[in-house]
PDB file of N, CA, C and O in Angstrom:
ATOM      1  N   MET A   1       5.283  21.707 -44.945  1.00  0.00           N
ATOM      2  CA  MET A   1       4.933  20.373 -44.494  1.00  0.00           C
ATOM      3  C   MET A   1       4.788  20.402 -42.983  1.00  0.00           C
ATOM      4  O   MET A   1       5.648  20.945 -42.289  1.00  0.00           O
ATOM      5  N   GLY A   2       3.714  19.826 -42.465  1.00  0.00           N
ATOM      6  CA  GLY A   2       3.432  19.807 -41.030  1.00  0.00           C
ATOM      7  C   GLY A   2       4.221  18.724 -40.314  1.00  0.00           C
ATOM      8  O   GLY A   2       4.910  17.910 -40.929  1.00  0.00           O
ATOM      9  N   LEU A   3       4.096  18.743 -39.020  1.00  0.00           N
ATOM     10  CA  LEU A   3       4.775  17.742 -38.209  1.00  0.00           C
ATOM     11  C   LEU A   3       4.092  16.387 -38.348  1.00  0.00           C
ATOM     12  O   LEU A   3       2.869  16.308 -38.463  1.00  0.00           O
ATOM     13  N   ALA A   4       4.881  15.335 -38.337  1.00  0.00           N
ATOM     14  CA  ALA A   4       4.337  13.985 -38.430  1.00  0.00           C
ATOM     15  C   ALA A   4       3.929  13.457 -37.062  1.00  0.00           C
ATOM     16  O   ALA A   4       3.179  12.485 -36.974  1.00  0.00           O
ATOM     17  N   PHE A   5       4.406  14.077 -36.009  1.00  0.00           N
ATOM     18  CA  PHE A   5       4.118  13.608 -34.658  1.00  0.00           C
ATOM     19  C   PHE A   5       3.096  14.548 -34.019  1.00  0.00           C
ATOM     20  O   PHE A   5       3.349  15.744 -33.877  1.00  0.00           O
ATOM     21  N   PHE A   6       1.957  14.010 -33.641  1.00  0.00           N
ATOM     22  CA  PHE A   6       0.886  14.833 -33.098  1.00  0.00           C
ATOM     23  C   PHE A   6       0.744  14.715 -31.587  1.00  0.00           C
ATOM     24  O   PHE A   6      -0.166  15.314 -31.014  1.00  0.00           O
ATOM     25  N   GLY A   7       1.589  13.983 -30.947  1.00  0.00           N
ATOM     26  CA  GLY A   7       1.508  13.838 -29.495  1.00  0.00           C
ATOM     27  C   GLY A   7       1.270  12.399 -29.096  1.00  0.00           C
ATOM     28  O   GLY A   7       1.272  11.488 -29.924  1.00  0.00           O
ATOM     29  N   LEU A   8       1.070  12.224 -27.827  1.00  0.00           N
ATOM     30  CA  LEU A   8       0.872  10.888 -27.279  1.00  0.00           C
ATOM     31  C   LEU A   8      -0.555  10.419 -27.516  1.00  0.00           C
ATOM     32  O   LEU A   8      -1.495  11.214 -27.538  1.00  0.00           O
ATOM     33  N   THR A   9      -0.696   9.105 -27.695  1.00  0.00           N
ATOM     34  CA  THR A   9      -2.040   8.547 -27.801  1.00  0.00           C
ATOM     35  C   THR A   9      -2.710   8.632 -26.436  1.00  0.00           C
ATOM     36  O   THR A   9      -2.018   8.663 -25.418  1.00  0.00           O
ATOM     37  N   PRO A  10      -4.023   8.670 -26.390  1.00  0.00           N
ATOM     38  CA  PRO A  10      -4.707   8.762 -25.087  1.00  0.00           C
ATOM     39  C   PRO A  10      -4.347   7.615 -24.134  1.00  0.00           C
ATOM     40  O   PRO A  10      -4.200   7.833 -22.931  1.00  0.00           O
ATOM     41  N   ASN A  11      -4.207   6.406 -24.664  1.00  0.00           N
ATOM     42  CA  ASN A  11      -3.868   5.268 -23.802  1.00  0.00           C
ATOM     43  C   ASN A  11      -2.470   5.415 -23.221  1.00  0.00           C
ATOM     44  O   ASN A  11      -2.266   5.191 -22.028  1.00  0.00           O
ATOM     45  N   TYR A  12      -1.504   5.789 -24.059  1.00  0.00           N
ATOM     46  CA  TYR A  12      -0.143   5.935 -23.561  1.00  0.00           C
ATOM     47  C   TYR A  12      -0.037   7.127 -22.614  1.00  0.00           C
ATOM     48  O   TYR A  12       0.714   7.091 -21.639  1.00  0.00           O
ATOM     49  N   ARG A  13      -0.781   8.160 -22.904  1.00  0.00           N
ATOM     50  CA  ARG A  13      -0.772   9.350 -22.032  1.00  0.00           C
ATOM     51  C   ARG A  13      -1.270   8.987 -20.636  1.00  0.00           C
ATOM     52  O   ARG A  13      -0.675   9.397 -19.639  1.00  0.00           O
ATOM     53  N   GLU A  14      -2.351   8.224 -20.558  1.00  0.00           N
ATOM     54  CA  GLU A  14      -2.873   7.778 -19.264  1.00  0.00           C
ATOM     55  C   GLU A  14      -1.859   6.877 -18.558  1.00  0.00           C
ATOM     56  O   GLU A  14      -1.641   7.012 -17.354  1.00  0.00           O
ATOM     57  N   TYR A  15      -1.248   5.969 -19.297  1.00  0.00           N
ATOM     58  CA  TYR A  15      -0.228   5.077 -18.746  1.00  0.00           C
ATOM     59  C   TYR A  15       0.947   5.884 -18.196  1.00  0.00           C
ATOM     60  O   TYR A  15       1.406   5.631 -17.082  1.00  0.00           O
ATOM     61  N   LEU A  16       1.428   6.841 -18.962  1.00  0.00           N
ATOM     62  CA  LEU A  16       2.565   7.654 -18.564  1.00  0.00           C
ATOM     63  C   LEU A  16       2.248   8.468 -17.311  1.00  0.00           C
ATOM     64  O   LEU A  16       3.032   8.471 -16.362  1.00  0.00           O
ATOM     65  N   PHE A  17       1.126   9.146 -17.300  1.00  0.00           N
ATOM     66  CA  PHE A  17       0.789   9.995 -16.166  1.00  0.00           C
ATOM     67  C   PHE A  17       0.483   9.181 -14.904  1.00  0.00           C
ATOM     68  O   PHE A  17       0.772   9.626 -13.794  1.00  0.00           O
ATOM     69  N   SER A  18      -0.097   7.995 -15.073  1.00  0.00           N
ATOM     70  CA  SER A  18      -0.346   7.171 -13.887  1.00  0.00           C
ATOM     71  C   SER A  18       0.967   6.663 -13.305  1.00  0.00           C
ATOM     72  O   SER A  18       1.109   6.590 -12.084  1.00  0.00           O
ATOM     73  N   ARG A  19       1.922   6.315 -14.147  1.00  0.00           N
ATOM     74  CA  ARG A  19       3.246   5.895 -13.664  1.00  0.00           C
ATOM     75  C   ARG A  19       3.942   7.044 -12.941  1.00  0.00           C
ATOM     76  O   ARG A  19       4.493   6.857 -11.856  1.00  0.00           O
ATOM     77  N   ILE A  20       3.918   8.220 -13.536  1.00  0.00           N
ATOM     78  CA  ILE A  20       4.553   9.385 -12.908  1.00  0.00           C
ATOM     79  C   ILE A  20       3.902   9.677 -11.566  1.00  0.00           C
ATOM     80  O   ILE A  20       4.585   9.949 -10.578  1.00  0.00           O
ATOM     81  N   HIS A  21       2.569   9.617 -11.538  1.00  0.00           N
ATOM     82  CA  HIS A  21       1.852   9.858 -10.284  1.00  0.00           C
ATOM     83  C   HIS A  21       2.264   8.850  -9.217  1.00  0.00           C
ATOM     84  O   HIS A  21       2.520   9.233  -8.076  1.00  0.00           O
ATOM     85  N   GLU A  22       2.330   7.581  -9.567  1.00  0.00           N
ATOM     86  CA  GLU A  22       2.679   6.556  -8.590  1.00  0.00           C
ATOM     87  C   GLU A  22       4.096   6.726  -8.072  1.00  0.00           C
ATOM     88  O   GLU A  22       4.344   6.524  -6.883  1.00  0.00           O
ATOM     89  N   ILE A  23       5.028   7.093  -8.936  1.00  0.00           N
ATOM     90  CA  ILE A  23       6.405   7.318  -8.493  1.00  0.00           C
ATOM     91  C   ILE A  23       6.465   8.497  -7.533  1.00  0.00           C
ATOM     92  O   ILE A  23       7.105   8.416  -6.484  1.00  0.00           O
ATOM     93  N   VAL A  24       5.802   9.590  -7.887  1.00  0.00           N
ATOM     94  CA  VAL A  24       5.822  10.777  -7.030  1.00  0.00           C
ATOM     95  C   VAL A  24       5.095  10.501  -5.713  1.00  0.00           C
ATOM     96  O   VAL A  24       5.586  10.869  -4.646  1.00  0.00           O
ATOM     97  N   PHE A  25       3.931   9.857  -5.784  1.00  0.00           N
ATOM     98  CA  PHE A  25       3.119   9.615  -4.595  1.00  0.00           C
ATOM     99  C   PHE A  25       3.779   8.615  -3.656  1.00  0.00           C
ATOM    100  O   PHE A  25       3.898   8.873  -2.458  1.00  0.00           O
ATOM    101  N   PHE A  26       4.208   7.474  -4.193  1.00  0.00           N
ATOM    102  CA  PHE A  26       4.771   6.423  -3.356  1.00  0.00           C
ATOM    103  C   PHE A  26       6.264   6.602  -3.116  1.00  0.00           C
ATOM    104  O   PHE A  26       6.864   5.826  -2.373  1.00  0.00           O
ATOM    105  N   GLY A  27       6.867   7.603  -3.726  1.00  0.00           N
ATOM    106  CA  GLY A  27       8.276   7.896  -3.495  1.00  0.00           C
ATOM    107  C   GLY A  27       8.508   8.634  -2.198  1.00  0.00           C
ATOM    108  O   GLY A  27       9.649   8.949  -1.860  1.00  0.00           O
ATOM    109  N   ASN A  28       7.446   8.916  -1.466  1.00  0.00           N
ATOM    110  CA  ASN A  28       7.518   9.564  -0.149  1.00  0.00           C
ATOM    111  C   ASN A  28       8.304  10.865  -0.172  1.00  0.00           C
ATOM    112  O   ASN A  28       9.132  11.110   0.706  1.00  0.00           O
ATOM    113  N   GLY A  29       8.048  11.695  -1.168  1.00  0.00           N
ATOM    114  CA  GLY A  29       8.678  13.006  -1.224  1.00  0.00           C
ATOM    115  C   GLY A  29      10.053  13.009  -1.855  1.00  0.00           C
ATOM    116  O   GLY A  29      10.709  14.050  -1.891  1.00  0.00           O
ATOM    117  N   GLY A  30      10.502  11.884  -2.349  1.00  0.00           N
ATOM    118  CA  GLY A  30      11.834  11.803  -2.937  1.00  0.00           C
ATOM    119  C   GLY A  30      11.895  12.286  -4.373  1.00  0.00           C
ATOM    120  O   GLY A  30      12.978  12.547  -4.896  1.00  0.00           O
ATOM    121  N   TYR A  31      10.747  12.408  -5.011  1.00  0.00           N
ATOM    122  CA  TYR A  31      10.704  12.790  -6.425  1.00  0.00           C
ATOM    123  C   TYR A  31       9.635  13.852  -6.631  1.00  0.00           C
ATOM    124  O   TYR A  31       8.609  13.868  -5.951  1.00  0.00           O
ATOM    125  N   ASP A  32       9.902  14.739  -7.586  1.00  0.00           N
ATOM    126  CA  ASP A  32       8.857  15.683  -7.974  1.00  0.00           C
ATOM    127  C   ASP A  32       8.423  15.359  -9.398  1.00  0.00           C
ATOM    128  O   ASP A  32       9.153  14.712 -10.149  1.00  0.00           O
ATOM    129  N   TRP A  33       7.234  15.815  -9.758  1.00  0.00           N
ATOM    130  CA  TRP A  33       6.615  15.459 -11.020  1.00  0.00           C
ATOM    131  C   TRP A  33       7.491  15.854 -12.213  1.00  0.00           C
ATOM    132  O   TRP A  33       7.682  15.056 -13.131  1.00  0.00           O
ATOM    133  N   ASN A  34       8.015  17.059 -12.207  1.00  0.00           N
ATOM    134  CA  ASN A  34       8.783  17.561 -13.341  1.00  0.00           C
ATOM    135  C   ASN A  34      10.045  16.730 -13.576  1.00  0.00           C
ATOM    136  O   ASN A  34      10.394  16.442 -14.720  1.00  0.00           O
ATOM    137  N   THR A  35      10.720  16.349 -12.507  1.00  0.00           N
ATOM    138  CA  THR A  35      11.934  15.543 -12.640  1.00  0.00           C
ATOM    139  C   THR A  35      11.616  14.179 -13.243  1.00  0.00           C
ATOM    140  O   THR A  35      12.310  13.728 -14.154  1.00  0.00           O
ATOM    141  N   ILE A  36      10.584  13.525 -12.747  1.00  0.00           N
ATOM    142  CA  ILE A  36      10.221  12.202 -13.250  1.00  0.00           C
ATOM    143  C   ILE A  36       9.742  12.290 -14.696  1.00  0.00           C
ATOM    144  O   ILE A  36      10.052  11.412 -15.501  1.00  0.00           O
ATOM    145  N   TYR A  37       9.001  13.323 -15.031  1.00  0.00           N
ATOM    146  CA  TYR A  37       8.512  13.484 -16.398  1.00  0.00           C
ATOM    147  C   TYR A  37       9.675  13.625 -17.384  1.00  0.00           C
ATOM    148  O   TYR A  37       9.607  13.099 -18.494  1.00  0.00           O
ATOM    149  N   ASN A  38      10.728  14.323 -16.994  1.00  0.00           N
ATOM    150  CA  ASN A  38      11.860  14.568 -17.880  1.00  0.00           C
ATOM    151  C   ASN A  38      12.932  13.483 -17.844  1.00  0.00           C
ATOM    152  O   ASN A  38      13.915  13.569 -18.579  1.00  0.00           O
ATOM    153  N   LEU A  39      12.763  12.474 -17.010  1.00  0.00           N
ATOM    154  CA  LEU A  39      13.729  11.374 -16.970  1.00  0.00           C
ATOM    155  C   LEU A  39      13.636  10.541 -18.245  1.00  0.00           C
ATOM    156  O   LEU A  39      12.576  10.473 -18.867  1.00  0.00           O
ATOM    157  N   PRO A  40      14.731   9.914 -18.629  1.00  0.00           N
ATOM    158  CA  PRO A  40      14.636   8.936 -19.724  1.00  0.00           C
ATOM    159  C   PRO A  40      13.712   7.787 -19.318  1.00  0.00           C
ATOM    160  O   PRO A  40      13.603   7.451 -18.138  1.00  0.00           O
ATOM    161  N   ILE A  41      13.065   7.207 -20.287  1.00  0.00           N
ATOM    162  CA  ILE A  41      12.082   6.153 -20.013  1.00  0.00           C
ATOM    163  C   ILE A  41      12.701   5.002 -19.234  1.00  0.00           C
ATOM    164  O   ILE A  41      12.066   4.464 -18.327  1.00  0.00           O
ATOM    165  N   SER A  42      13.926   4.614 -19.571  1.00  0.00           N
ATOM    166  CA  SER A  42      14.554   3.491 -18.877  1.00  0.00           C
ATOM    167  C   SER A  42      14.760   3.792 -17.397  1.00  0.00           C
ATOM    168  O   SER A  42      14.574   2.907 -16.562  1.00  0.00           O
ATOM    169  N   HIS A  43      15.136   5.009 -17.059  1.00  0.00           N
ATOM    170  CA  HIS A  43      15.312   5.388 -15.655  1.00  0.00           C
ATOM    171  C   HIS A  43      13.971   5.401 -14.918  1.00  0.00           C
ATOM    172  O   HIS A  43      13.864   4.923 -13.789  1.00  0.00           O
ATOM    173  N   ARG A  44      12.964   5.950 -15.568  1.00  0.00           N
ATOM    174  CA  ARG A  44      11.635   6.025 -14.960  1.00  0.00           C
ATOM    175  C   ARG A  44      11.090   4.621 -14.714  1.00  0.00           C
ATOM    176  O   ARG A  44      10.512   4.352 -13.661  1.00  0.00           O
ATOM    177  N   ASP A  45      11.273   3.727 -15.686  1.00  0.00           N
ATOM    178  CA  ASP A  45      10.813   2.348 -15.511  1.00  0.00           C
ATOM    179  C   ASP A  45      11.570   1.647 -14.392  1.00  0.00           C
ATOM    180  O   ASP A  45      10.982   0.872 -13.638  1.00  0.00           O
ATOM    181  N   PHE A  46      12.863   1.910 -14.278  1.00  0.00           N
ATOM    182  CA  PHE A  46      13.659   1.305 -13.214  1.00  0.00           C
ATOM    183  C   PHE A  46      13.165   1.765 -11.847  1.00  0.00           C
ATOM    184  O   PHE A  46      13.000   0.948 -10.941  1.00  0.00           O
ATOM    185  N   ILE A  47      12.930   3.064 -11.690  1.00  0.00           N
ATOM    186  CA  ILE A  47      12.445   3.595 -10.412  1.00  0.00           C
ATOM    187  C   ILE A  47      11.080   3.015 -10.077  1.00  0.00           C
ATOM    188  O   ILE A  47      10.829   2.630  -8.935  1.00  0.00           O
ATOM    189  N   TYR A  48      10.201   2.952 -11.067  1.00  0.00           N
ATOM    190  CA  TYR A  48       8.863   2.394 -10.855  1.00  0.00           C
ATOM    191  C   TYR A  48       8.957   0.940 -10.397  1.00  0.00           C
ATOM    192  O   TYR A  48       8.263   0.524  -9.469  1.00  0.00           O
ATOM    193  N   LYS A  49       9.820   0.178 -11.055  1.00  0.00           N
ATOM    194  CA  LYS A  49       9.990  -1.237 -10.716  1.00  0.00           C
ATOM    195  C   LYS A  49      10.514  -1.393  -9.293  1.00  0.00           C
ATOM    196  O   LYS A  49      10.042  -2.266  -8.564  1.00  0.00           O
ATOM    197  N   GLN A  50      11.467  -0.579  -8.883  1.00  0.00           N
ATOM    198  CA  GLN A  50      12.034  -0.666  -7.540  1.00  0.00           C
ATOM    199  C   GLN A  50      10.992  -0.322  -6.478  1.00  0.00           C
ATOM    200  O   GLN A  50      10.906  -0.997  -5.453  1.00  0.00           O
ATOM    201  N   ILE A  51      10.209   0.712  -6.715  1.00  0.00           N
ATOM    202  CA  ILE A  51       9.169   1.093  -5.758  1.00  0.00           C
ATOM    203  C   ILE A  51       8.121  -0.002  -5.668  1.00  0.00           C
ATOM    204  O   ILE A  51       7.667  -0.339  -4.575  1.00  0.00           O
ATOM    205  N   ARG A  52       7.738  -0.555  -6.800  1.00  0.00           N
ATOM    206  CA  ARG A  52       6.732  -1.621  -6.812  1.00  0.00           C
ATOM    207  C   ARG A  52       7.221  -2.850  -6.053  1.00  0.00           C
ATOM    208  O   ARG A  52       6.478  -3.420  -5.255  1.00  0.00           O
ATOM    209  N   GLU A  53       8.468  -3.264  -6.296  1.00  0.00           N
ATOM    210  CA  GLU A  53       9.031  -4.414  -5.593  1.00  0.00           C
ATOM    211  C   GLU A  53       9.090  -4.165  -4.090  1.00  0.00           C
ATOM    212  O   GLU A  53       8.824  -5.065  -3.293  1.00  0.00           O
ATOM    213  N   HIS A  54       9.438  -2.946  -3.709  1.00  0.00           N
ATOM    214  CA  HIS A  54       9.504  -2.601  -2.282  1.00  0.00           C
ATOM    215  C   HIS A  54       8.145  -2.790  -1.620  1.00  0.00           C
ATOM    216  O   HIS A  54       8.054  -3.401  -0.555  1.00  0.00           O
ATOM    217  N   PHE A  55       7.090  -2.271  -2.242  1.00  0.00           N
ATOM    218  CA  PHE A  55       5.767  -2.373  -1.636  1.00  0.00           C
ATOM    219  C   PHE A  55       5.213  -3.788  -1.700  1.00  0.00           C
ATOM    220  O   PHE A  55       4.477  -4.191  -0.800  1.00  0.00           O
ATOM    221  N   GLU A  56       5.544  -4.555  -2.736  1.00  0.00           N
ATOM    222  CA  GLU A  56       5.112  -5.950  -2.786  1.00  0.00           C
ATOM    223  C   GLU A  56       5.769  -6.750  -1.671  1.00  0.00           C
ATOM    224  O   GLU A  56       5.119  -7.569  -1.021  1.00  0.00           O
ATOM    225  N   LYS A  57       7.059  -6.512  -1.450  1.00  0.00           N
ATOM    226  CA  LYS A  57       7.772  -7.183  -0.370  1.00  0.00           C
ATOM    227  C   LYS A  57       7.181  -6.790   0.980  1.00  0.00           C
ATOM    228  O   LYS A  57       7.004  -7.641   1.851  1.00  0.00           O
ATOM    229  N   GLN A  58       6.881  -5.524   1.154  1.00  0.00           N
ATOM    230  CA  GLN A  58       6.289  -5.043   2.395  1.00  0.00           C
ATOM    231  C   GLN A  58       4.921  -5.685   2.630  1.00  0.00           C
ATOM    232  O   GLN A  58       4.592  -6.047   3.760  1.00  0.00           O
ATOM    233  N   ASN A  59       4.125  -5.828   1.569  1.00  0.00           N
ATOM    234  CA  ASN A  59       2.805  -6.447   1.700  1.00  0.00           C
ATOM    235  C   ASN A  59       2.914  -7.915   2.100  1.00  0.00           C
ATOM    236  O   ASN A  59       2.157  -8.378   2.953  1.00  0.00           O
ATOM    237  N   THR A  60       3.845  -8.652   1.495  1.00  0.00           N
ATOM    238  CA  THR A  60       3.988 -10.064   1.851  1.00  0.00           C
ATOM    239  C   THR A  60       4.467 -10.213   3.293  1.00  0.00           C
ATOM    240  O   THR A  60       4.021 -11.120   3.997  1.00  0.00           O
ATOM    241  N   GLU A  61       5.362  -9.342   3.742  1.00  0.00           N
ATOM    242  CA  GLU A  61       5.807  -9.392   5.138  1.00  0.00           C
ATOM    243  C   GLU A  61       4.663  -9.079   6.088  1.00  0.00           C
ATOM    244  O   GLU A  61       4.540  -9.710   7.138  1.00  0.00           O
ATOM    245  N   ASN A  62       3.826  -8.112   5.733  1.00  0.00           N
ATOM    246  CA  ASN A  62       2.663  -7.778   6.565  1.00  0.00           C
ATOM    247  C   ASN A  62       1.677  -8.937   6.628  1.00  0.00           C
ATOM    248  O   ASN A  62       1.120  -9.223   7.688  1.00  0.00           O
ATOM    249  N   GLU A  63       1.459  -9.608   5.497  1.00  0.00           N
ATOM    250  CA  GLU A  63       0.550 -10.752   5.472  1.00  0.00           C
ATOM    251  C   GLU A  63       1.081 -11.893   6.329  1.00  0.00           C
ATOM    252  O   GLU A  63       0.318 -12.535   7.051  1.00  0.00           O
ATOM    253  N   LYS A  64       2.385 -12.148   6.254  1.00  0.00           N
ATOM    254  CA  LYS A  64       2.986 -13.194   7.092  1.00  0.00           C
ATOM    255  C   LYS A  64       2.822 -12.861   8.566  1.00  0.00           C
ATOM    256  O   LYS A  64       2.504 -13.730   9.378  1.00  0.00           O
ATOM    257  N   GLN A  65       3.041 -11.595   8.906  1.00  0.00           N
ATOM    258  CA  GLN A  65       2.917 -11.177  10.295  1.00  0.00           C
ATOM    259  C   GLN A  65       1.478 -11.313  10.774  1.00  0.00           C
ATOM    260  O   GLN A  65       1.244 -11.749  11.901  1.00  0.00           O
ATOM    261  N   GLN A  66       0.513 -10.947   9.939  1.00  0.00           N
ATOM    262  CA  GLN A  66      -0.890 -11.069  10.323  1.00  0.00           C
ATOM    263  C   GLN A  66      -1.282 -12.527  10.510  1.00  0.00           C
ATOM    264  O   GLN A  66      -2.020 -12.859  11.437  1.00  0.00           O
ATOM    265  N   LYS A  67      -0.790 -13.404   9.627  1.00  0.00           N
ATOM    266  CA  LYS A  67      -1.098 -14.830   9.759  1.00  0.00           C
ATOM    267  C   LYS A  67      -0.503 -15.386  11.042  1.00  0.00           C
ATOM    268  O   LYS A  67      -1.152 -16.173  11.732  1.00  0.00           O
ATOM    269  N   SER A  68       0.731 -14.989  11.375  1.00  0.00           N
ATOM    270  CA  SER A  68       1.337 -15.497  12.601  1.00  0.00           C
ATOM    271  C   SER A  68       0.618 -14.968  13.828  1.00  0.00           C
ATOM    272  O   SER A  68       0.501 -15.671  14.832  1.00  0.00           O
ATOM    273  N   MET A  69       0.136 -13.735  13.757  1.00  0.00           N
ATOM    274  CA  MET A  69      -0.614 -13.183  14.886  1.00  0.00           C
ATOM    275  C   MET A  69      -1.955 -13.888  15.048  1.00  0.00           C
ATOM    276  O   MET A  69      -2.392 -14.141  16.170  1.00  0.00           O
ATOM    277  N   LYS A  70      -2.612 -14.207  13.932  1.00  0.00           N
ATOM    278  CA  LYS A  70      -3.892 -14.915  14.002  1.00  0.00           C
ATOM    279  C   LYS A  70      -3.704 -16.306  14.580  1.00  0.00           C
ATOM    280  O   LYS A  70      -4.499 -16.752  15.407  1.00  0.00           O
ATOM    281  N   SER A  71      -2.649 -16.997  14.143  1.00  0.00           N
ATOM    282  CA  SER A  71      -2.419 -18.341  14.662  1.00  0.00           C
ATOM    283  C   SER A  71      -2.021 -18.298  16.127  1.00  0.00           C
ATOM    284  O   SER A  71      -2.357 -19.216  16.876  1.00  0.00           O
ATOM    285  N   ALA A  72      -1.317 -17.261  16.556  1.00  0.00           N
ATOM    286  CA  ALA A  72      -0.926 -17.135  17.961  1.00  0.00           C
ATOM    287  C   ALA A  72      -2.138 -16.858  18.837  1.00  0.00           C
ATOM    288  O   ALA A  72      -2.228 -17.388  19.945  1.00  0.00           O
ATOM    289  N   THR A  73      -3.068 -16.042  18.366  1.00  0.00           N
ATOM    290  CA  THR A  73      -4.246 -15.728  19.175  1.00  0.00           C
ATOM    291  C   THR A  73      -5.227 -16.893  19.191  1.00  0.00           C
ATOM    292  O   THR A  73      -5.957 -17.059  20.168  1.00  0.00           O
ATOM    293  N   SER A  74      -5.265 -17.695  18.150  1.00  0.00           N
ATOM    294  CA  SER A  74      -6.200 -18.822  18.128  1.00  0.00           C
ATOM    295  C   SER A  74      -5.712 -19.976  18.997  1.00  0.00           C
ATOM    296  O   SER A  74      -6.521 -20.817  19.388  1.00  0.00           O
ATOM    297  N   THR A  75      -4.435 -20.048  19.310  1.00  0.00           N
ATOM    298  CA  THR A  75      -3.910 -21.137  20.116  1.00  0.00           C
ATOM    299  C   THR A  75      -3.831 -20.790  21.600  1.00  0.00           C
ATOM    300  O   THR A  75      -3.524 -21.662  22.413  1.00  0.00           O
ATOM    301  N   THR A  76      -4.096 -19.556  21.967  1.00  0.00           N
ATOM    302  CA  THR A  76      -4.054 -19.205  23.385  1.00  0.00           C
ATOM    303  C   THR A  76      -5.255 -19.809  24.093  1.00  0.00           C
ATOM    304  O   THR A  76      -6.360 -19.835  23.552  1.00  0.00           O
ATOM    305  N   VAL A  77      -5.029 -20.294  25.311  1.00  0.00           N
ATOM    306  CA  VAL A  77      -6.090 -20.912  26.095  1.00  0.00           C
ATOM    307  C   VAL A  77      -6.656 -19.864  27.041  1.00  0.00           C
ATOM    308  O   VAL A  77      -5.926 -19.201  27.778  1.00  0.00           O
ATOM    309  N   LYS A  78      -7.959 -19.737  27.001  1.00  0.00           N
ATOM    310  CA  LYS A  78      -8.617 -18.766  27.864  1.00  0.00           C
ATOM    311  C   LYS A  78      -9.226 -19.497  29.061  1.00  0.00           C
ATOM    312  O   LYS A  78      -9.791 -20.581  28.920  1.00  0.00           O
ATOM    313  N   ALA A  79      -9.103 -18.898  30.212  1.00  0.00           N
ATOM    314  CA  ALA A  79      -9.676 -19.483  31.428  1.00  0.00           C
ATOM    315  C   ALA A  79     -11.189 -19.372  31.375  1.00  0.00           C
ATOM    316  O   ALA A  79     -11.725 -18.382  30.878  1.00  0.00           O
ATOM    317  N   PRO A  80     -11.881 -20.385  31.886  1.00  0.00           N
ATOM    318  CA  PRO A  80     -13.343 -20.307  31.881  1.00  0.00           C
ATOM    319  C   PRO A  80     -13.828 -19.205  32.812  1.00  0.00           C
ATOM    320  O   PRO A  80     -13.210 -18.916  33.836  1.00  0.00           O
ATOM    321  N   MET A  81     -14.921 -18.613  32.443  1.00  0.00           N
ATOM    322  CA  MET A  81     -15.477 -17.509  33.227  1.00  0.00           C
ATOM    323  C   MET A  81     -16.526 -18.079  34.190  1.00  0.00           C
ATOM    324  O   MET A  81     -17.712 -18.130  33.864  1.00  0.00           O
ATOM    325  N   ASN A  82     -16.091 -18.498  35.351  1.00  0.00           N
ATOM    326  CA  ASN A  82     -17.001 -19.006  36.372  1.00  0.00           C
ATOM    327  C   ASN A  82     -16.860 -18.124  37.610  1.00  0.00           C
ATOM    328  O   ASN A  82     -15.965 -18.351  38.423  1.00  0.00           O
ATOM    329  N   PRO A  83     -17.727 -17.123  37.768  1.00  0.00           N
ATOM    330  CA  PRO A  83     -17.598 -16.255  38.935  1.00  0.00           C
ATOM    331  C   PRO A  83     -17.924 -17.027  40.218  1.00  0.00           C
ATOM    332  O   PRO A  83     -18.780 -17.911  40.226  1.00  0.00           O
ATOM    333  N   THR A  84     -17.237 -16.679  41.278  1.00  0.00           N
ATOM    334  CA  THR A  84     -17.444 -17.355  42.568  1.00  0.00           C
ATOM    335  C   THR A  84     -18.387 -16.560  43.463  1.00  0.00           C
ATOM    336  O   THR A  84     -18.520 -16.876  44.645  1.00  0.00           O
ATOM    337  N   TYR A  85     -19.030 -15.555  42.935  1.00  0.00           N
ATOM    338  CA  TYR A  85     -19.917 -14.732  43.730  1.00  0.00           C
ATOM    339  C   TYR A  85     -21.135 -14.376  42.896  1.00  0.00           C
ATOM    340  O   TYR A  85     -21.148 -14.522  41.674  1.00  0.00           O
ATOM    341  N   THR A  86     -22.160 -13.904  43.599  1.00  0.00           N
ATOM    342  CA  THR A  86     -23.349 -13.382  42.923  1.00  0.00           C
ATOM    343  C   THR A  86     -23.557 -11.951  43.399  1.00  0.00           C
ATOM    344  O   THR A  86     -23.347 -11.638  44.571  1.00  0.00           O
ATOM    345  N   ALA A  87     -23.958 -11.117  42.512  1.00  0.00           N
ATOM    346  CA  ALA A  87     -24.178  -9.727  42.860  1.00  0.00           C
ATOM    347  C   ALA A  87     -25.583  -9.333  42.450  1.00  0.00           C
ATOM    348  O   ALA A  87     -26.083  -9.715  41.392  1.00  0.00           O
ATOM    349  N   LYS A  88     -26.193  -8.566  43.315  1.00  0.00           N
ATOM    350  CA  LYS A  88     -27.520  -8.071  42.993  1.00  0.00           C
ATOM    351  C   LYS A  88     -27.441  -6.548  42.980  1.00  0.00           C
ATOM    352  O   LYS A  88     -26.872  -5.928  43.879  1.00  0.00           O
ATOM    353  N   ALA A  89     -28.004  -5.985  41.977  1.00  0.00           N
ATOM    354  CA  ALA A  89     -28.039  -4.537  41.877  1.00  0.00           C
ATOM    355  C   ALA A  89     -29.218  -4.004  42.671  1.00  0.00           C
ATOM    356  O   ALA A  89     -30.266  -4.647  42.742  1.00  0.00           O
ATOM    357  N   LYS A  90     -29.054  -2.852  43.256  1.00  0.00           N
ATOM    358  CA  LYS A  90     -30.147  -2.225  43.989  1.00  0.00           C
ATOM    359  C   LYS A  90     -31.217  -1.778  42.999  1.00  0.00           C
ATOM    360  O   LYS A  90     -30.923  -1.266  41.919  1.00  0.00           O
ATOM    361  N   ARG A  91     -32.441  -1.986  43.396  1.00  0.00           N
ATOM    362  CA  ARG A  91     -33.551  -1.556  42.546  1.00  0.00           C
ATOM    363  C   ARG A  91     -33.837  -0.096  42.788  1.00  0.00           C
ATOM    364  O   ARG A  91     -33.822   0.367  43.929  1.00  0.00           O
ATOM    365  N   PRO A  92     -34.098   0.634  41.721  1.00  0.00           N
ATOM    366  CA  PRO A  92     -34.416   2.056  41.900  1.00  0.00           C
ATOM    367  C   PRO A  92     -35.730   2.211  42.642  1.00  0.00           C
ATOM    368  O   PRO A  92     -36.650   1.416  42.453  1.00  0.00           O
ATOM    369  N   THR A  93     -35.822   3.206  43.466  1.00  0.00           N
ATOM    370  CA  THR A  93     -37.050   3.419  44.246  1.00  0.00           C
ATOM    371  C   THR A  93     -37.922   4.483  43.670  1.00  0.00           C
ATOM    372  O   THR A  93     -38.987   4.771  44.218  1.00  0.00           O
TER     373      THR A  93
END
């Protein structure tokens, strides 16, 4: 009698490998592929969730900072450019 389990479905395989890739890539060198692949699913999901939350929080902080910088630059008053002199360039001969 043959084995009843033939491997992962293509959809789950893509899901699994993309999760492993994201953990290894965004883990900034803290994880290697083999370790993450052999982790229990609950641990792998926990690590993925923590990394995702970290980057979402970082993105919202960056957006807030960009909005505050835009509002600060739009409220600055610029002095009018009225030169008090005239300059003439020499004409080439």
